[in-house]
DRENDO-1510 file (C-alpha; in Angstrom, 1 decimal, always signed):
<recs>
REC; n; res; u; v; w
REC; 1; MET; +16.3; -15.9; -11.4 .
REC; 2; PRO; +12.4; -16.8; -11.5 .
REC; 3; LYS; +10.8; -17.6; -8.3 .
REC; 4; LYS; +7.5; -19.0; -7.4 .
REC; 5; VAL; +5.4; -16.2; -5.8 .
REC; 6; THR; +2.1; -16.5; -4.2 .
REC; 7; VAL; +0.1; -13.2; -3.6 .
REC; 8; ILE; -2.6; -13.2; -0.9 .
REC; 9; GLY; -5.1; -10.4; -1.7 .
REC; 10; SER; -4.5; -10.8; -5.4 .
REC; 11; LYS; -7.7; -9.1; -6.7 .
REC; 12; GLY; -7.1; -5.7; -4.8 .
REC; 13; LEU; -5.3; -2.8; -6.2 .
REC; 14; LEU; -1.7; -3.9; -5.0 .
REC; 15; GLY; -2.2; -7.5; -5.4 .
REC; 16; SER; -3.5; -7.4; -8.9 .
REC; 17; THR; -0.6; -4.9; -9.9 .
REC; 18; LEU; +1.9; -7.3; -8.1 .
REC; 19; CYS; +0.6; -10.3; -9.9 .
REC; 20; ARG; +0.8; -8.9; -13.2 .
REC; 21; MET; +4.3; -7.4; -12.9 .
REC; 22; ALA; +5.7; -10.4; -11.2 .
REC; 23; ALA; +4.7; -12.5; -14.2 .
REC; 24; GLU; +6.2; -10.0; -16.6 .
REC; 25; ALA; +9.3; -10.3; -14.6 .
REC; 26; GLY; +9.3; -14.1; -15.4 .
REC; 27; HIS; +8.2; -15.2; -12.1 .
REC; 28; VAL; +5.7; -18.2; -11.5 .
REC; 29; VAL; +2.8; -16.5; -10.0 .
REC; 30; SER; -0.2; -17.8; -8.0 .
REC; 31; GLY; -2.7; -15.8; -6.0 .
REC; 32; PHE; -5.8; -16.0; -4.1 .
REC; 33; ASP; -8.3; -13.7; -2.7 .
REC; 34; ALA; -11.0; -14.1; +0.0 .
REC; 35; GLU; -13.3; -16.1; -2.4 .
REC; 36; GLU; -10.5; -18.8; -2.7 .
REC; 37; MET; -9.2; -18.9; +0.9 .
REC; 38; ASP; -10.4; -16.6; +3.8 .
REC; 39; ILE; -7.3; -15.7; +5.7 .
REC; 40; ALA; -9.7; -14.6; +8.6 .
REC; 41; ASP; -10.4; -18.4; +8.9 .
REC; 42; PHE; -7.8; -19.4; +11.7 .
REC; 43; ARG; -8.3; -23.1; +11.2 .
REC; 44; ALA; -7.9; -23.1; +7.5 .
REC; 45; MET; -4.9; -20.9; +7.6 .
REC; 46; SER; -3.3; -23.1; +10.3 .
REC; 47; SER; -3.3; -25.9; +8.0 .
REC; 48; TRP; -2.3; -24.0; +4.9 .
REC; 49; VAL; +1.0; -25.1; +3.3 .
REC; 50; PRO; +2.5; -22.5; +0.9 .
REC; 51; ASP; +3.9; -24.0; -2.2 .
REC; 52; ALA; +6.1; -20.9; -3.0 .
REC; 53; ASP; +9.7; -19.4; -2.7 .
REC; 54; TRP; +8.0; -16.1; -1.5 .
REC; 55; VAL; +4.6; -15.2; -0.3 .
REC; 56; VAL; +3.4; -11.4; -0.4 .
REC; 57; ASN; +0.4; -10.5; +1.9 .
REC; 58; CYS; -1.3; -7.6; +0.3 .
REC; 59; ALA; -4.6; -8.5; +2.0 .
REC; 60; ALA; -6.3; -6.0; +4.6 .
REC; 61; ILE; -9.3; -4.4; +5.8 .
REC; 62; THR; -8.6; -0.7; +5.0 .
REC; 63; ASP; -11.7; +1.1; +5.5 .
REC; 64; VAL; -10.6; +3.0; +8.6 .
REC; 65; ASP; -13.9; +4.2; +9.8 .
REC; 66; ALA; -15.6; +0.7; +9.3 .
REC; 67; CYS; -12.8; -0.8; +11.5 .
REC; 68; GLU; -14.0; +1.1; +14.5 .
REC; 69; SER; -17.4; -0.4; +14.3 .
REC; 70; ALA; -19.0; -2.7; +11.7 .
REC; 71; SER; -15.7; -4.2; +10.4 .
REC; 72; ALA; -13.8; -4.2; +13.8 .
REC; 73; GLU; -14.1; -8.0; +14.2 .
REC; 74; ALA; -12.9; -8.5; +10.6 .
REC; 75; SER; -10.1; -6.1; +10.8 .
REC; 76; LEU; -9.0; -7.9; +14.1 .
REC; 77; LEU; -8.9; -11.2; +12.2 .
REC; 78; VAL; -7.3; -10.0; +8.8 .
REC; 79; ASN; -5.1; -7.2; +10.0 .
REC; 80; ALA; -3.9; -8.4; +13.3 .
REC; 81; VAL; -4.2; -12.2; +13.7 .
REC; 82; ALA; -3.7; -13.5; +10.0 .
REC; 83; PRO; -0.2; -12.3; +9.3 .
REC; 84; GLU; +1.4; -14.3; +12.2 .
REC; 85; THR; -0.5; -17.5; +10.8 .
REC; 86; ILE; +0.6; -16.8; +7.4 .
REC; 87; GLY; +4.2; -16.1; +8.9 .
REC; 88; ALA; +4.2; -19.4; +10.7 .
REC; 89; ALA; +3.1; -21.2; +7.8 .
REC; 90; CYS; +6.0; -19.6; +5.6 .
REC; 91; LYS; +8.6; -20.1; +8.0 .
REC; 92; LYS; +7.6; -23.8; +8.4 .
REC; 93; ALA; +7.5; -24.4; +4.4 .
REC; 94; GLY; +10.9; -22.4; +4.0 .
REC; 95; ALA; +9.1; -19.7; +2.2 .
REC; 96; GLY; +10.1; -16.0; +2.3 .
REC; 97; PHE; +7.4; -13.7; +3.5 .
REC; 98; VAL; +6.8; -10.1; +2.7 .
REC; 99; HIS; +3.9; -8.4; +4.7 .
REC; 100; VAL; +2.6; -4.9; +3.7 .
REC; 101; SER; +1.7; -2.5; +6.5 .
REC; 102; THR; +0.8; +1.0; +6.9 .
REC; 103; ASP; +1.9; +4.8; +8.1 .
REC; 104; TYR; -1.4; +4.7; +10.3 .
REC; 105; VAL; +0.7; +2.7; +13.0 .
REC; 106; PHE; +2.1; +6.1; +14.0 .
REC; 107; TYR; +0.3; +8.9; +16.0 .
REC; 108; GLY; +0.9; +11.4; +13.1 .
REC; 109; ASP; +2.1; +14.5; +14.8 .
REC; 110; GLY; +5.1; +14.8; +12.4 .
REC; 111; LEU; +7.8; +14.6; +15.2 .
REC; 112; GLY; +9.5; +11.5; +13.8 .
REC; 113; HIS; +13.4; +11.2; +14.0 .
REC; 114; GLY; +13.9; +11.4; +10.1 .
REC; 115; GLU; +14.7; +14.6; +8.1 .
REC; 116; GLU; +12.1; +17.2; +8.5 .
REC; 117; GLY; +10.1; +15.2; +11.1 .
REC; 118; TRP; +9.3; +12.1; +8.8 .
REC; 119; TYR; +8.9; +8.9; +10.6 .
REC; 120; ASP; +11.8; +6.4; +10.3 .
REC; 121; GLU; +12.0; +2.6; +11.6 .
REC; 122; THR; +13.4; +4.0; +15.0 .
REC; 123; ASP; +10.3; +5.9; +15.9 .
REC; 124; ASP; +8.0; +4.2; +18.3 .
REC; 125; PRO; +4.7; +3.4; +16.9 .
REC; 126; SER; +1.5; +4.8; +18.6 .
REC; 127; PRO; -1.6; +4.2; +16.6 .
REC; 128; ARG; -4.7; +6.6; +16.9 .
REC; 129; ASN; -7.4; +4.1; +15.8 .
REC; 130; ARG; -8.3; +0.4; +15.6 .
REC; 131; TYR; -7.1; +0.1; +12.1 .
REC; 132; GLY; -3.6; +1.1; +13.0 .
REC; 133; ALA; -3.6; -1.0; +16.2 .
REC; 134; HIS; -4.6; -4.0; +14.3 .
REC; 135; LYS; -2.1; -3.5; +11.6 .
REC; 136; LEU; +0.6; -2.9; +14.2 .
REC; 137; MET; -0.3; -6.3; +16.0 .
REC; 138; GLY; +0.0; -7.8; +12.4 .
REC; 139; GLU; +3.5; -6.4; +12.1 .
REC; 140; PHE; +4.7; -8.1; +15.3 .
REC; 141; GLY; +3.1; -11.5; +14.3 .
REC; 142; ALA; +4.6; -11.4; +10.9 .
REC; 143; ALA; +8.2; -10.2; +12.2 .
REC; 144; ALA; +8.1; -12.9; +14.7 .
REC; 145; HIS; +8.4; -15.6; +12.0 .
REC; 146; GLY; +11.0; -13.6; +9.9 .
REC; 147; ALA; +8.9; -11.6; +7.6 .
REC; 148; TYR; +10.0; -8.5; +5.8 .
REC; 149; VAL; +7.6; -5.9; +7.0 .
REC; 150; LEU; +7.0; -3.0; +4.6 .
REC; 151; ARG; +5.3; +0.1; +5.7 .
REC; 152; THR; +3.9; +2.1; +2.9 .
REC; 153; ALA; +1.4; +5.1; +2.8 .
REC; 154; TRP; -1.6; +6.4; +0.9 .
REC; 155; LEU; -1.5; +3.8; -1.9 .
REC; 156; TYR; -3.1; +4.6; -5.1 .
REC; 157; GLY; -3.4; +3.5; -8.7 .
REC; 158; PRO; -5.9; +3.4; -11.5 .
REC; 159; GLY; -9.4; +1.9; -10.8 .
REC; 160; GLY; -8.7; +1.5; -7.2 .
REC; 161; LYS; -10.9; +3.0; -4.5 .
REC; 162; ASN; -8.5; +5.7; -3.5 .
REC; 163; PHE; -8.4; +9.4; -3.2 .
REC; 164; VAL; -6.1; +10.0; -6.3 .
REC; 165; SER; -8.3; +7.8; -8.5 .
REC; 166; LYS; -11.1; +10.1; -7.5 .
REC; 167; ALA; -8.9; +13.1; -8.3 .
REC; 168; TYR; -8.6; +11.8; -11.8 .
REC; 169; GLU; -12.3; +11.3; -12.1 .
REC; 170; LEU; -13.3; +14.7; -10.8 .
REC; 171; ALA; -10.6; +16.5; -12.8 .
REC; 172; ALA; -11.8; +14.8; -16.1 .
REC; 173; ARG; -15.3; +16.0; -15.3 .
REC; 174; LYS; -13.9; +19.6; -13.8 .
REC; 175; GLN; -16.4; +18.8; -11.0 .
REC; 176; PRO; -15.7; +21.6; -8.4 .
REC; 177; VAL; -14.2; +20.1; -5.1 .
REC; 178; THR; -12.7; +21.1; -1.8 .
REC; 179; VAL; -10.0; +19.0; -0.5 .
REC; 180; ASP; -8.1; +18.5; +2.7 .
REC; 181; ASN; -5.0; +20.5; +2.6 .
REC; 182; VAL; -3.7; +19.5; +6.2 .
REC; 183; SER; -3.0; +16.1; +6.5 .
REC; 184; SER; +0.2; +14.8; +4.7 .
REC; 185; SER; +1.9; +11.7; +3.9 .
REC; 186; SER; +4.1; +9.9; +1.4 .
REC; 187; PRO; +1.6; +8.8; -1.5 .
REC; 188; THR; +2.9; +5.7; -3.1 .
REC; 189; LEU; +1.9; +4.5; -6.6 .
REC; 190; ALA; +0.9; +0.9; -6.8 .
REC; 191; THR; +3.2; +0.0; -9.6 .
REC; 192; ASN; +6.1; +1.6; -7.7 .
REC; 193; LEU; +5.2; -0.4; -4.6 .
REC; 194; ALA; +5.0; -3.6; -6.5 .
REC; 195; ARG; +8.3; -2.9; -8.0 .
REC; 196; TYR; +9.9; -2.3; -4.6 .
REC; 197; ILE; +8.3; -5.8; -3.3 .
REC; 198; LEU; +9.9; -7.4; -6.3 .
REC; 199; ALA; +13.3; -6.0; -5.3 .
REC; 200; VAL; +12.9; -8.0; -2.1 .
REC; 201; VAL; +11.7; -11.1; -3.7 .
REC; 202; ALA; +14.9; -11.1; -5.8 .
REC; 203; VAL; +17.2; -11.6; -2.6 .
REC; 204; ASP; +18.3; -15.0; -1.4 .
REC; 205; ASP; +17.8; -14.4; +2.2 .
REC; 206; ARG; +14.3; -15.5; +2.9 .
REC; 207; LEU; +14.3; -14.7; +6.8 .
REC; 208; SER; +14.4; -11.2; +8.0 .
REC; 209; GLY; +12.3; -9.9; +10.7 .
REC; 210; ASP; +13.1; -6.4; +9.8 .
REC; 211; ILE; +10.7; -3.5; +9.4 .
REC; 212; TYR; +11.3; -1.1; +6.5 .
REC; 213; HIS; +9.5; +2.0; +5.3 .
REC; 214; CYS; +8.8; +1.6; +1.6 .
REC; 215; CYS; +7.3; +4.6; -0.1 .
REC; 216; ASP; +7.7; +7.0; -3.1 .
REC; 217; SER; +9.9; +9.9; -2.2 .
REC; 218; GLY; +8.3; +13.1; -0.9 .
REC; 219; GLU; +5.6; +14.5; +1.3 .
REC; 220; ALA; +2.2; +15.8; +0.1 .
REC; 221; THR; -1.3; +16.8; +1.3 .
REC; 222; ARG; -4.4; +15.4; -0.4 .
REC; 223; TRP; -5.1; +18.8; -1.9 .
REC; 224; GLU; -1.3; +18.8; -3.4 .
REC; 225; MET; -2.0; +15.4; -5.0 .
REC; 226; PHE; -5.1; +16.7; -6.4 .
REC; 227; ASP; -3.1; +19.6; -7.7 .
REC; 228; ARG; -0.6; +17.5; -9.1 .
REC; 229; VAL; -3.3; +15.4; -11.0 .
REC; 230; ARG; -4.7; +18.8; -12.4 .
REC; 231; ARG; -1.4; +19.8; -13.8 .
REC; 232; ALA; -0.6; +16.4; -15.2 .
REC; 233; MET; -4.0; +16.4; -16.9 .
REC; 234; LEU; -3.5; +20.2; -18.5 .
REC; 235; PRO; -4.9; +21.4; -20.8 .
REC; 236; LEU; -7.9; +19.3; -20.1 .
REC; 237; THR; -8.3; +20.7; -16.5 .
REC; 238; GLU; -7.9; +24.4; -17.3 .
REC; 239; GLY; -10.3; +26.2; -15.1 .
REC; 240; TRP; -11.1; +23.3; -12.7 .
REC; 241; GLU; -12.1; +24.8; -9.3 .
REC; 242; LEU; -9.9; +23.0; -6.6 .
REC; 243; GLY; -10.5; +24.6; -3.3 .
REC; 244; GLN; -8.2; +24.0; -0.2 .
REC; 245; GLY; -10.0; +22.4; +2.8 .
REC; 246; GLU; -9.5; +21.7; +6.5 .
REC; 247; LEU; -8.6; +18.4; +8.1 .
REC; 248; TYR; -11.2; +15.7; +7.6 .
REC; 249; THR; -13.0; +14.8; +10.9 .
REC; 250; GLY; -16.3; +13.4; +9.4 .
REC; 251; GLY; -15.9; +9.6; +10.5 .
REC; 252; PRO; -15.7; +7.9; +13.9 .
REC; 253; ALA; -11.8; +7.2; +13.5 .
REC; 254; ASP; -9.2; +9.5; +14.9 .
REC; 255; ARG; -6.9; +9.9; +11.8 .
REC; 256; PRO; -3.2; +10.8; +12.0 .
REC; 257; VAL; -2.4; +14.2; +10.6 .
REC; 258; ARG; +1.2; +14.0; +9.3 .
REC; 259; THR; +2.9; +10.8; +8.6 .
REC; 260; PRO; +5.6; +11.1; +6.0 .
REC; 261; LEU; +7.8; +7.9; +5.9 .
REC; 262; ASP; +11.6; +8.1; +5.6 .
REC; 263; SER; +12.3; +5.1; +3.4 .
REC; 264; THR; +16.2; +5.5; +3.4 .
REC; 265; SER; +17.0; +2.4; +5.1 .
REC; 266; PHE; +15.0; +0.3; +2.3 .
REC; 267; PHE; +16.7; +1.9; -0.5 .
REC; 268; LEU; +20.0; +1.5; +1.1 .
REC; 269; ARG; +19.4; -2.2; +1.1 .
REC; 270; PHE; +17.4; -2.7; -2.0 .
REC; 271; GLY; +17.9; +0.5; -4.2 .
REC; 272; ASP; +20.3; -1.4; -6.6 .
REC; 273; ARG; +17.3; -3.4; -7.7 .
REC; 274; ALA; +14.6; -0.8; -7.7 .
REC; 275; ALA; +15.3; +3.0; -7.6 .
REC; 276; GLN; +12.9; +5.0; -5.6 .
REC; 277; SER; +10.5; +7.2; -7.5 .
REC; 278; GLU; +9.5; +10.9; -6.6 .
REC; 279; ILE; +5.9; +11.9; -5.9 .
REC; 280; LYS; +5.7; +14.3; -8.9 .
REC; 281; ASP; +7.0; +11.5; -11.3 .
REC; 282; ALA; +4.7; +8.9; -9.8 .
REC; 283; VAL; +1.6; +11.2; -10.3 .
REC; 284; ALA; +2.7; +11.7; -14.0 .
REC; 285; GLU; +3.1; +8.0; -14.4 .
REC; 286; PHE; -0.4; +7.6; -12.6 .
REC; 287; VAL; -2.2; +9.9; -15.2 .
REC; 288; ALA; -0.4; +8.1; -18.0 .
REC; 289; GLU; -1.7; +4.6; -16.6 .
REC; 290; CYS; -5.2; +6.1; -16.5 .
REC; 291; ARG; -5.1; +7.2; -20.1 .
REC; 292; ARG; -3.7; +3.9; -21.3 .
REC; 293; ALA; -6.5; +2.2; -19.6 .
REC; 294; GLU; -8.9; +4.5; -21.1 .
REC; 295; ARG; -7.6; +3.7; -24.7 .
REC; 296; HIS; -7.8; +0.1; -23.9 .
REC; 297; VAL; -11.4; +0.3; -23.1 .
REC; 298; VAL; -12.2; +2.4; -26.1 .
REC; 299; SER; -10.3; +0.0; -28.5 .
REC; 300; GLY; -12.2; -3.1; -27.2 .
REC; 301; GLU; -9.0; -4.7; -25.4 .
REC; 302; VAL; -10.6; -4.6; -22.0 .
REC; 303; THR; -14.3; -5.0; -21.3 .
REC; 304; GLY; -16.4; -5.1; -18.4 .
</recs>
């Protein structure tokens, strides 16, 4: 049954993907970004009344290093405070609320209760930086008002500012690069996460308060993701020099090292509506999406 869906952060990678896919699924979609409504403005958000069956919050300050300094206040307002304000408005209006969170709420030592040390929902969060701490505060606020909180990891997709898009660009030019082969998580394709979110939107129960891990299946380092892109682009990438590097420690933020997320609970609940994709299949789809976008630009279907 079609639903009225409002997407917050509608111009970002996940938000724009979700708007498109929700419309294709027959839902009535509206969206806004910071230009239309600043969710960091507590007074404005406190008087906001959502006109929707479901609200999905894709907005976040995600520059982890900036959250330690220049964007610390913005991160507090957007990542920590706004989710509770949005959740309160949704609960009052009778709208379901999906809030997207992150693997960075965990310390990242790979000692979770899930299979092979993956983190599941029973593991206690212990963020190592302000970004993770603020996102954790946002989870508490959203869940207190009945949100479905979905933790994902290493989101990527064509055109976004993400390391897998960078891998595609560098591979296409065969520009030599050395990449971190130490840190790992469960990289998730934006189109897949949007599909998983739409599985939540399809349910009738709009109040939850539960936290789910919601990722593509598998674990990979950044180097392994670059290598998967390389292999998916063969023979174009034949001879590309891709070196294995150490853990990135260049910025002010202390980053978790290993944060694969066990999404078993989510797919036990929603898997009949959205099957979980494996990382290897998601990377192949990502490369296909990039190539389709390039063909559209060349043919004049997309400009700018």
